[in-house]
N, C-alpha and C positions, 0 to 999 in steps of 0.2 A: 109500428114495428120498427122503423128506422130510428126513433127516438130511443127505443129500448136498447138497442144495439149499442148507440152513442154513449148512453149513461153506464152500460156495462162495461165499455172501453175504458171511460173515465175510472171507473172503480178499479179495474184491472191495473191501470196505470199507477192509481194510488197504493194499491196493495204492493205492486212491484216496488214502487218506490220506498214503501215502508220496509219491505223485505231487505233492499239494498242498505236502507239506513241502519237496520239492525245488524246486517252483516258487517257493514264498515264500522258500527259501534263496538261490535264484538271483537273485531281485530284490535281496534284501539285499546280496548279495555285489556285483552290479552297482552299486547306490546307494552302497554303502560305497566301492567303487574309484573312482566318480565324485568323490566327496568328496576324494579323495587326488590327483586329477589337476588340473593347471593348464592352463587353455586361455588363451593369450596372443596379443596382436597389438601390433605397434610402429606408432607413429604419430611420425615425426621432425619436430620444429619448428625452422626455422631462424631464428636471431636475427642482427640487424644493428644496429649503433650508429655514430654519427658524433660525435667529439669535437670541440669547437670550440677554435680556436686562443686560447691565453690567454698573457698575459706580465705579470710583476709587476717594476716598475723602480723601485727607491728609492735615495735617497742616504743612506748609512750614516755618512758622515763628511765633513767639510769642505764644509757647504752655503754657508759663508761663508768668504772669504778676504781676511782684514785684512792687507794689507801693511804699514800703519804709515808713519811718514815715511821718505822715500826721498831720498838724495843721489845727484846724478848721477855715474855712475862706480862705484857701489857697489850691484850688483843684489841684489834680495832674492828669495828662493825661499820659496813658501808653498803651502798651509798644511803645518805640521809633521806634521799627522795624514794628510795627503794628502787629496784629494777623492776618496772612495771610492764607487762605484755597485755595486749588487747587482741582478742580472737572473736571473729564473726564467722558463723558457718551455718549453711543449710543442712549440714548432714544430719540425718535423722537420729543418730545416737551420739551426737556431741564430737568431742575431740580429746587427745591426749596431749600433754606437754612433756617432752623428753629433754634430757640434758646429758651432755658429754663434754669432756675436755680432750679427748684424742690422745691422752697420755697413758701409756701402760703402768701397771704395777700400782704402788701407793704414793707416786708423785702426782703433784698438782700440775697445773698449766703454767704456774708461776716459775720462770727459769731465768738464769744469768750465767751465761757462757757456760752452758752444760750442767749447771748447779740447780737443783730444784728445790722448792719448798714442798714439803709433804702434803698430801691429802689429810683431811680431818678425818678421825677414826670411825665416826658414825656412817652409816650406809643410807642409800635411797630407801631401802626397804625397812630399816631401822634406824631414824635419826635420833640422836641423843642431845639431852641439855649439854651446853658448852663445857667441855673439860679436857684440857689438853692443848696440843699445838696443831698448826697445820691450816689448810684453807678449806672452810665449810660453807655450805648453802643451806638457807632455810626459806620456807613459804610462810610468811606471816599473815597474809590476808588474801583472801579471794572473794569475788562475787558469788561464786558457785562452788559448794563442796570444799572448802579447805579441809584436807584430811587431818584426822585427829593426831596422826603420826607426828606431825610437824609442831606439835605442842600447842599452848593456849595463848600465845603472845598475839598482839593486835599491832605492835609497831616494829619498826625495822631493828630496834635495839632492845626489844623486850627480853629479859631474862628468862621468860618461860618459852622462848623460842627453841626448837630443837634443829640440830645441825646435821648435815651429811657431806661426806666427801663426794667429789664429783668424779663419777665413773668415765672410763676411757670411751665406751661406746654408749649410744643413746639409750637411756633407760627412761622409762615412764616415771615421772615425779608427780604429776597431778593429772586428774582425770576429771572431766566435766561430760555428764550425760544429757542428751536432748538437743534439740534444734535451738541455736543461738542467733536470733535475728537481730539482736542489739550487740554491740561490744561487750565482752565478757572478760574481766581483767583479773589478774593474779599479780600479787606484789611479793618480791623476792629480796633476800638481803645475803650478803657474804660476811663472814667473820674470819679474821686471820691473826695467828699468833706464831711466833718461830722460837725454836729452842736457842738457848745462849750460844752455841756453836754455829748458828747459821751464818754462812759466808756474807760479809758485808757487800752491798752493791744494789743496782737497780734491778729488779725482776719484773718480767711481764708475760702476759700470756692471754689466751682468749677461751672462751666457754661457748658452746653452742647450744641453744635452746631449739627444739623442733616441735612444731604444733602439727598433729596428724588428725585429719577428720576421720571419724569412725563412721562407716557407711552401713555396717551391719553388725 
């Protein structure tokens, strides 16, 4: 009888050890499995930004236009390089280029001691092939949208260029639509002739070109 209880005790110890082993193994396997699992949750962040309208406007050639001596009846076209403007803008609807000389009536900006050379008769709305006298302006080339009204010329002195007198207040002379990420250029030229009775002397003046971004 004593031997039976001793063997039974040993079996109980063995079973208990096995149970403990299985228990510890289970814990290990559970922990080991947890290390190989990922618990994830997503949080979505919304981003917004607003770009500010910007424009760069430069004169890349022909900032001065020296006509030199002029004889009545012998028109001069200048500058040979053209007066070239460059515009870059992020405005969604492009830009306009306006021109003005600040001089009222039919006088041009060219003046000497209160005496003016006249504007050319053509208008910004309806330029004409050169005919007559005065100071006129033409757009002879453009990267984008050279308006047909300026004629079919391609060089500063092309006979197919059409000219307009320069108005007193800023008037749109060129329109470019759409975003311009790279410089967009337009090339302009002036033509000048005077009547025989024009007073002798040195005339000078200035013309203002204004680029305006079109936002809507």
